[in-house]
C-alpha positions as CSV (number, residue, x, y, z in Angstrom):
1,M,-21.0,-8.2,8.5
2,V,-18.3,-7.4,6.1
3,S,-16.2,-10.2,7.6
4,Y,-19.1,-12.6,7.2
5,C,-19.3,-11.7,3.5
6,L,-15.5,-12.3,3.2
7,F,-15.9,-15.7,4.8
8,S,-18.7,-16.4,2.4
9,G,-16.4,-15.8,-0.6
10,G,-16.2,-12.0,-0.8
11,Q,-19.7,-11.7,-2.3
12,G,-23.1,-10.7,-1.0
13,Q,-24.1,-7.3,0.4
14,W,-20.6,-6.4,1.6
15,Q,-20.7,-3.0,-0.2
16,A,-23.7,-1.7,1.8
17,F,-22.1,-2.8,5.1
18,L,-18.7,-1.3,4.1
19,D,-20.3,2.0,3.0
20,S,-22.0,2.2,6.4
21,A,-18.7,1.6,8.2
22,C,-17.0,4.3,6.1
23,R,-19.8,6.8,6.8
24,F,-19.5,6.0,10.5
25,S,-15.7,6.5,10.3
26,L,-16.1,9.8,8.4
27,A,-18.5,11.1,11.0
28,L,-16.0,10.3,13.8
29,L,-13.1,11.9,11.9
30,Q,-15.1,15.0,11.1
31,R,-16.4,15.3,14.7
32,N,-12.8,15.7,16.0
33,P,-11.2,18.7,14.3
34,P,-8.7,20.0,13.3
35,S,-7.6,16.9,11.3
36,P,-8.0,13.2,10.9
37,A,-4.6,12.8,12.6
38,S,-5.8,14.4,15.8
39,A,-9.0,12.2,15.7
40,L,-6.9,9.0,15.4
41,V,-4.7,10.1,18.3
42,S,-7.6,11.0,20.6
43,C,-10.0,8.1,20.0
44,T,-10.0,4.7,21.8
45,D,-8.1,1.7,20.5
46,S,-11.3,0.0,19.4
47,I,-12.6,3.0,17.5
48,R,-9.2,3.5,15.9
49,F,-9.2,-0.1,14.7
50,I,-12.7,0.3,13.2
51,I,-11.6,3.5,11.4
52,K,-8.3,2.1,10.0
53,T,-10.0,-1.2,9.0
54,S,-12.7,0.8,7.2
55,M,-10.0,2.8,5.4
56,W,-8.2,-0.4,4.3
57,L,-11.3,-2.2,3.0
58,D,-12.5,1.1,1.4
59,V,-9.3,1.2,-0.7
60,L,-9.6,-2.4,-1.8
61,A,-13.3,-2.1,-2.6
62,S,-12.6,1.0,-4.7
63,V,-10.2,-0.9,-6.9
64,T,-12.8,-3.4,-8.2
65,L,-15.7,-0.9,-8.1
66,I,-13.6,1.7,-9.9
67,R,-14.7,4.5,-7.6
68,R,-13.0,7.2,-5.6
69,P,-12.2,5.9,-2.1
70,M,-14.8,7.3,0.4
71,L,-12.1,7.9,3.0
72,L,-9.3,9.1,0.6
73,R,-9.2,12.6,2.0
74,S,-9.0,11.2,5.5
75,L,-5.6,9.9,4.7
76,Y,-4.3,13.5,4.6
77,D,-4.2,16.4,7.0
78,P,-5.7,19.8,6.0
79,S,-2.4,21.0,4.6
80,G,-2.4,18.0,2.1
81,T,0.4,16.1,3.9
82,A,-0.2,12.3,4.0
83,L,-0.4,10.5,7.3
84,I,2.8,8.5,7.8
85,D,4.0,5.8,10.1
86,G,5.7,8.2,12.5
87,R,3.2,7.5,15.2
88,P,1.6,4.1,16.0
89,E,-1.9,5.7,15.8
90,F,-1.4,6.3,12.1
91,S,0.2,3.1,11.2
92,M,-1.6,0.5,9.0
93,M,0.8,-2.2,9.9
94,G,-1.4,-3.5,12.7
95,V,-4.4,-3.7,10.3
96,M,-2.9,-5.3,7.3
97,G,0.9,-5.4,7.8
98,C,1.2,-2.9,5.0
99,E,3.1,0.4,5.5
100,T,0.8,3.4,5.5
101,H,2.5,5.1,2.5
102,N,1.7,2.0,0.4
103,V,-1.9,2.1,1.5
104,I,-2.1,5.8,0.5
105,A,-0.5,5.1,-2.8
106,L,-3.0,2.3,-3.5
107,A,-5.8,4.7,-2.6
108,E,-4.4,7.2,-5.0
109,I,-4.2,4.6,-7.8
110,A,-7.8,3.7,-7.3
111,D,-8.7,7.4,-7.4
112,L,-6.7,7.8,-10.6
113,A,-8.5,4.8,-12.2
114,W,-11.8,6.4,-11.3
115,W,-10.7,9.8,-12.7
116,K,-9.5,8.2,-15.9
117,E,-12.8,6.4,-16.5
118,D,-14.9,9.4,-15.5
119,L,-13.2,11.7,-18.0
120,G,-12.9,9.0,-20.6
121,R,-16.7,8.7,-20.7
122,T,-17.0,12.4,-21.7
123,G,-14.0,12.4,-24.1
124,S,-12.1,14.9,-21.9
125,L,-9.3,12.7,-20.7
126,S,-5.8,14.2,-21.0
127,V,-3.3,11.4,-21.5
128,P,-0.3,13.6,-20.5
129,E,-2.0,14.5,-17.3
130,L,-2.8,10.8,-16.7
131,V,0.8,10.0,-17.1
132,R,2.0,12.8,-14.9
133,R,-0.3,11.8,-12.1
134,G,0.7,8.2,-12.5
135,Q,4.4,9.1,-12.4
136,R,3.9,11.0,-9.1
137,I,2.4,7.9,-7.5
138,E,5.1,5.7,-9.0
139,T,7.7,7.9,-7.4
140,I,6.0,7.5,-4.0
141,L,6.0,3.7,-4.3
142,K,9.6,3.4,-5.6
143,S,10.9,5.7,-2.9
144,T,9.8,3.2,-0.3
145,N,11.5,0.3,-2.0
146,D,14.1,-0.7,0.5
147,N,15.8,-3.8,-0.6
148,D,18.3,-3.7,2.3
149,H,16.0,-4.8,5.1
150,P,18.1,-6.2,7.9
151,Y,16.0,-9.3,8.1
152,A,18.4,-11.2,10.2
153,A,18.0,-8.7,13.0
154,D,14.2,-8.5,12.8
155,T,11.7,-10.1,15.0
156,E,9.5,-12.6,13.3
157,K,6.6,-10.1,13.3
158,V,8.6,-7.2,11.8
159,H,10.1,-9.6,9.2
160,R,6.6,-10.7,8.2
161,Q,5.3,-7.1,8.0
162,R,8.2,-6.1,5.8
163,L,7.7,-9.0,3.4
164,T,4.0,-8.2,3.2
165,S,4.7,-4.6,2.5
166,D,7.2,-5.5,-0.3
167,V,4.5,-7.6,-2.0
168,F,2.0,-4.8,-1.8
169,R,4.4,-2.3,-3.2
170,A,5.3,-4.4,-6.2
171,S,1.8,-5.4,-7.0
172,A,0.6,-1.8,-6.6
173,L,3.0,-0.9,-9.4
174,V,1.4,-3.6,-11.5
175,Y,-2.0,-2.0,-10.8
176,L,-0.7,1.5,-11.4
177,H,0.7,0.6,-14.9
178,S,-2.5,-1.1,-15.9
179,V,-4.3,2.2,-15.2
180,I,-1.7,4.2,-17.1
181,S,-1.1,1.9,-20.1
182,G,-4.3,-0.3,-20.1
183,D,-4.8,-3.9,-19.2
184,H,-2.0,-5.2,-21.5
185,P,0.1,-8.0,-19.9
186,Q,2.9,-7.4,-22.5
187,C,3.4,-3.8,-21.2
188,P,7.1,-3.8,-20.1
189,E,6.3,-2.1,-16.8
190,I,3.5,-4.6,-16.0
191,M,5.7,-7.5,-16.9
192,D,8.6,-6.2,-14.7
193,N,6.5,-5.6,-11.7
194,V,4.6,-9.0,-12.0
195,A,8.1,-10.6,-11.9
196,E,9.0,-8.5,-8.9
197,T,5.9,-9.5,-7.1
198,V,6.6,-13.2,-7.7
199,E,10.2,-12.7,-6.4
200,C,8.8,-11.1,-3.2
201,L,6.3,-13.9,-2.7
202,R,9.0,-16.5,-3.3
203,R,11.3,-14.7,-0.8
204,A,8.5,-15.2,1.7
205,E,8.6,-19.0,1.1
206,D,12.1,-19.1,2.7
207,V,10.9,-18.2,6.1
208,R,8.6,-19.6,8.8
209,T,6.2,-16.7,8.3
210,A,5.4,-17.7,4.7
211,R,1.7,-18.7,5.4
212,H,1.1,-15.5,7.4
213,V,2.4,-13.4,4.5
214,V,0.5,-15.1,1.7
215,R,-2.8,-15.3,3.7
216,G,-3.4,-11.6,3.2
217,M,-2.3,-11.5,-0.4
218,V,-5.5,-12.4,-2.3
219,F,-5.8,-8.9,-3.8
220,N,-2.2,-8.8,-4.9
221,I,-2.2,-12.3,-6.4
222,C,-5.4,-11.6,-8.2
223,V,-4.1,-8.3,-9.8
224,C,-0.9,-9.9,-10.9
225,G,-2.6,-13.1,-12.0
226,C,-5.0,-11.3,-14.2
227,L,-2.3,-9.2,-15.8
228,T,0.2,-11.9,-16.8
229,D,0.3,-14.2,-19.8
230,E,3.3,-16.1,-18.5
231,P,2.2,-19.8,-17.9
232,V,4.7,-20.3,-15.1
233,Y,3.4,-17.2,-13.2
234,R,-0.2,-18.2,-13.7
235,D,0.4,-21.7,-12.3
236,Y,2.3,-20.2,-9.4
237,F,-0.5,-17.8,-8.5
238,L,-3.1,-20.6,-8.7
239,Q,-1.0,-22.8,-6.5
240,L,-0.7,-20.1,-3.8
241,L,-4.5,-19.5,-3.8
242,Q,-5.3,-23.2,-3.8
243,E,-3.0,-23.9,-0.9
244,Q,-4.7,-21.0,1.0
245,Q,-8.1,-22.3,0.3
246,M,-7.2,-25.7,1.9
247,E,-6.2,-23.9,5.1
248,T,-8.7,-21.1,5.5
249,V,-12.2,-20.0,4.5
250,G,-12.6,-17.1,2.1
251,N,-12.7,-16.3,-1.6
252,C,-9.5,-18.0,-2.9
253,A,-11.4,-20.7,-5.0
254,L,-13.6,-18.0,-6.5
255,V,-10.6,-15.8,-7.3
256,C,-9.0,-18.7,-9.1
257,D,-12.1,-19.2,-11.2
258,L,-12.3,-15.5,-12.0
259,M,-8.6,-15.3,-13.0
260,R,-9.2,-18.2,-15.4
261,R,-12.2,-16.3,-16.9
262,V,-10.0,-13.3,-17.5
263,W,-7.4,-15.5,-19.2
264,T,-10.0,-17.2,-21.4
265,S,-11.5,-13.8,-22.4
266,R,-8.1,-12.5,-23.4
267,E,-7.4,-15.5,-25.7
268,G,-8.9,-13.5,-28.6
269,G,-6.1,-11.0,-28.3
270,M,-8.2,-8.1,-26.9
271,P,-7.4,-6.5,-23.5
272,V,-9.8,-7.5,-20.7
273,D,-10.8,-5.2,-17.8
274,W,-10.2,-7.6,-14.9
275,R,-12.0,-5.1,-12.6
276,V,-15.2,-5.5,-14.5
277,V,-15.0,-9.3,-14.1
278,M,-14.5,-8.9,-10.4
279,R,-16.6,-5.9,-9.7
280,D,-19.0,-7.6,-7.3
281,M,-16.2,-9.2,-5.2
282,L,-14.2,-7.7,-2.2
283,L,-10.6,-8.9,-2.7
284,V,-9.1,-9.4,0.7
């Protein structure tokens, strides 16, 4: 049912269906102690796919809903150590082509955004603590930035997965700095990482796998598109989405419209919370 909502443009009752899938996954993980890792290793391939897909969609939904990911704690073992790609049962590559540590970082950013808004409503937000938490996540993301991928020796599948992960890493940094500094496109860190995301996307254009890479980039393009005032970048993001809409069903056309709404709203010089504009959409 979540897939049906996605094919219908990312709107509809997807949240209720996704929450049900997350509760189902939580029940399975909690039924198999002592840790989520052991549950993922011991379950069947089909159940493992359901759990990991629920984790992924839960993270993306939490970005626009500004909520704590329901399955966030399931990404860690009881000692607080994050699941990593050391075993195929833990890897998110097969679900989205994105390395697990990038998925975990994205989940932590969504949680940070929720934490910031929750404390902000009561006037108890500590900006130094916000920055400290953000810097910890930034360190995780930057430590995985390997610009020396031996692409020539890769298989096409591995090449595509690494390009996809590069885009997710760069755009996650855009999202992170919008949480830390606010939705200000002129923030140097936001500008730098939007440019890095564009560079990663353009690098994908040079290979046969380009369409496969861009197909799963609606979330990343949307975040960067909403947080740039650079006309060249705006046109580039619109072009990518429009090309995808011609080839596949989904929410690309609606995302283009929503990005334009964010740009129009920001013309008055005030920051615009792009997540509020897109709160009812699942960006996949």
